[in-house]
N, C-alpha and C positions, 0 to 999 in steps of 0.2 A: 412165386409170391407176388402179390400186388401191393401197391403203395398208396397211402392217403396223405395229402398235405392239408392240415386243418388251418385255414387262414381266415377264420371268421372273427366274431366278437365285435364289440362296439369300439374298441380302441380308445376307451375313455382316459386311460393313463397317459396317452400321447396327445390329448387334446391341447391346442387346436390343430395340430398337424393332420389329424385324422378327419378333419372337416374337408380336406382337399383330396386325400387318398387313403386307402386302407393302411393299417399299420404294416402289413407285410409287403407293401409296395414302397415304403419309405426307404431311402438310401442308407445302406451300411457301407460307408466309404464310397466305393465306385460302382456299386451294383444294387439293384433292388433286393430287399431283404429276402424275398422268396427264392432268389437264386441259390442261397446257401443250403436250405433244406432240400431243394431240388437236386443240387449237386451231391449231397449225401446219399440220396436214394439212387442216383445214377451210379455212384461208386460202389454201392451195395448190390448192383446187378438188377435193380428194379426197372422194368420196361413199361409197365402199365400203371398209370398214376391217375388218381382222382383228386382234384383240388376242390375243397369245400370252402365257400365263403358266403358273404351276405348277398342278397339279390342285387343291391346297388353296386357292389364291388366286382362281381363276377365278370361283367363285360370288360373291365380294365385288365383283369388277369388273362382273359381270353385274347385281348389285344396284345399283351406282352408275350404270352407263351404259345398261343395258337393251339393246334392239335398235337404239338410236341414233335412233329416229324423232323424239324430242324435239329433236334437232339437225338433222333432215332427212337423216339418214344411215342406212345399213344396216351394223350392226356384228355381226360373228360372232366366235366364240371358238374357240381351239385350245389344247390342252394341250402343254406342254413338260415331259415327265416328268423329264428330266435335262438340265441346261444343258450343251450341247456346242458352244458357239461361236455367235456372232451369225449366221453364214451358215446355221446349222441352221434358222433361221426359214423360209427359202425352201423347204425340204423339208417342214417341218411344214405349211406353207400352200400347197403346190403345187396342190392342187385348187381353192383359193380364187383363186389367181393365174390359173389357166386359161391363156388365150391372150393375156393382157394384159401391159402393162408394170406395174412396181410400184415403190413407194417404201417404204423401211423407215426408221422412226425409233425410236431408243432411248427407252424410257419414263422414263429419268432425265435426259434432256437437255432443257434449257430454252433457247429462242432468243428474242431480242427485238431489233427494230430493222431498218428498211429493208424493201425488197421483193425482195431477191435471190432468196429461195426461191420466191416467187410467180412471178417471171419464169422461173426455172429449170424449174418445173413446166409453165408455159405453152409454153416453147420446146422442151421435151424431145420428141425424135422417135425416137432409137435409141441404142444403146451404153449408156454409163453416165455419170452425172454425180455427182461428189462435191465436197466443199468443203475449202478450206484456211483455217485460222484461226491467226493468229500468237499463240504462247504462250511463256511463259518456261521451261517445263519439257517440251519436246517428247519427251524420252525416255520419258514416261509413255503416249505415244499412238502411233498410226500416223502416220508422218511422210512428207510429200511433198517431193521434191527437184525444183526447177525449173531449166531452162536459162536462158540470157541472154534468150531470146525469151518467157520466161514459160510455157513448155510443161513439163508434168510429165514427168520422165524416170525417176523411181524412187519406190517407196513401200516403207517398211520398218516393221515392227511393233516398237514399243518398242526402238529402237536405242540401244546404249550411247553411240555417237558420232553424234548426229543430223546429217544433211546440210542441214537447214534448221530454222527455228523454226515451220514450218507443220504443225500437227496436223490430222488428219481428224476432224471432229465427227460425231456420231451421226445423220446424215441422208444417205441414199443413194438414188439413182434408177437403175433398171436396166430394160433392155428384157426381152423374154420369154426371152432366152437364159439368164437368171440361174438358172433351175431346172436346166437341162442343165449349166451350168458348175459349180454347186454339187454336183451328183451326181457329178461327176468329180474333186472335190477330195479330197485325202488329208488326214487329220487331222494337225495340227501336233504338235510334240513334247509339248505339254501336252494332247493328245488332243482338240483342238477344230477345228471347221471355221471357219477364220479369215476375217473379212471382208476383211482386207488381201490375202489370197490371191486372193479374188474380184477385187478392184480391180487387182491385179498382172496377172491374166489378161486383163482388159479392156484394160489398158495395153499388154500384149504384142500384142494384136490390133489396136492402134491405134484403139480405140473408147472411150477414157476421156477425159472432160472434167473438169478440176479448176478450180473457180471460187474465187478468193480473196475471202474476206469482208472488207468494208471496215472501217476503223477506226470505232469507235462502235457496231458491231454487238456484241451480247452473246451469248456462249455460256456457259451454266452447266451443269456436270455435278454433279447433286445426289446423288452416290452415296456420300458419306461424311458423318459427323456434322457436321464442320466446314463442308463445302461445302453441306450442306443448310441450315445456319444462314445461311451467306453468301447463298445463293439467296433465302431468305426475306427477309433484310434488304434485298437489292437490289430485289426485287419491291415490298416495302413502301415504299421510298424513291421509286420511280418512280410508284407509284399515288398516294401522298400528294401529291407535288409536281404531277403532271400531271392528277390527277382522273380517270384512266382505269384500266381493269383490264387486266392482262396475263394471258393464258391463260384467257379467258372464252369457252367454246365456244358458249354461247347468243348472245352478241353477234356472234361471228365468223360463225355460221350466218345471222344476220339481215343483217349487212353484206355477206355473200357472195350473198345473194338466195335461199338455199335454204329459209329460213323467212321468211314474211311478217310484217307487223306484227300482224295479228290472231292468228296462231299464237304469236308471241312473247308477246303479252299473256296468252294462255291458260297458257303455260309459266310465266310469272312469277307468275300468281295461284295456282299450285299450290305455290309455295315458301312456307316459313314466313317470318314477319317477321324479317329479318336484314339486315346490311349489304349482302350480295350481292344480295338482292332489291331493296333500296332503290336500289342503283346502277343495276340494269337498268330500274327504274321511272323514275327521275329523269334519268339520263344517256343512256339509249338510247330507251326508249319515249316519254317526254315530248318529247325532242328530235325524234324522228321525226314526232310529231304536229304539233309546232310548224312544222317544215319543210314539211309538207303543206298548211298553211293559206295 
């Protein structure tokens, strides 16, 4: 399976911050926002990733992430000249997807807790898998309706009268039919290729799986000034209390086995002296050496 990080858009809700840098390059506590979805993909076993962003922002992402080799990845880049819906990403990256299945994650979505995603990646074979997360304001999202047996029966985009409180967060898994399905989509009233329309088509074909995320799982959408601040506060609280880092791709790559201890040490030595380096040295490298003794 290949992975796509969609990090485009105008970032108008974060203006004037986005006059300086893309929304997905804004800091969420101690890391650029894009580190969090990148880490989620690494933890899910994804090794080939395509990052999609605007022509003006792509050079900054390339400067930050390079070709991905420091994480044991292969990262390529594609331009989204004009944002025309989440599903547009599958057309932009069609040559990258090739004959493979693909997962798409939104660059401003932060996930933490449990191993639901890792299991979903490992178990995925065909069709589509999306997730349901209980929220207080479902009218802001795509909403899944379930029957008494817990099976999804409908999905609506930002309904005025939601049929459930389960919103669809920004992580989606699809088989290779996604490119053909997206090519046959008609733009919505707002002129976009809607990801909800993709999910409805898989549901119509009987090939959609919806997994409800358990209580205690955290989904943070850092797309507004207030939610960006809330996400930073949440990450800071967890990191300070637990002594771990959320959204650390170097650690995720090491714990996933795609970067070995010697490689991690080289990566860490190239960093300037900072809290981020100190964490990797003391909590990851030193612990791994201790366990090897």
